[in-house]
TIZA-226955 format. One record per residue (C-alpha): residue in three letters; z, y, x. Coordinates in steps of 0.05 Angstrom, whole numbers, plus 5000, padded with zeros to 4 digits. Example, Ala and Ser with C-alpha at 12.3 -4.5 7.8 and 13.67 -1.06 7.14 Angstrom:
BEGIN
Ala515649105246Ser514349795273
This chain:
BEGIN
Met295853520727Ser298952940708Lys305052880662Lys310752420676Pro314052070614Leu319652350586Ile324151600605Glu322251860676Thr324552570681Asn330052560627Pro337252390671Tyr340452090604Leu334451590584Lys334851410657Asp341451020656Met339850440603Ala346950320588Arg349151150576Tyr343051170530Arg344750550495Arg352250790490Asp350351440466Leu344851150417Val349350750387Thr354251350381Ser349051760344Val347951310298Ser354251010275Ser356851680263Ser350951950223Thr351951280180Ala358651430180Ile356852140146Glu352151780098Thr355951260072Gly363551380084Ala365050760124Arg369150800196Val364651060257Gly368050480295Thr367650060247Ile359350130251Ala359450220320Arg362249490334Thr356249170286Leu350449520327Ala353949400394Pro351648770421Glu356848910470Pro364348970466Ser363949470524Leu359249950491Val363850180431Leu367750720468Ile365651200416Lys370551940416Ile372552030350Arg373552820337Arg376853060261Gly374053570244Ser373354040187Ala369853510141Arg377153090135
């Protein structure tokens, strides 16, 4: 039985625009926690295209 690569089976990885947007969101939120910088500022630094900076910022109990 041959196994398919994750890129072919995971629906979140098939759509490259969505994958990139989610990756930028994940990295920028983690970096914001570590550095204290704002998530939006970090996301704009990471995203090569302005359309990728559509981040939903949730205010948690940390602030």
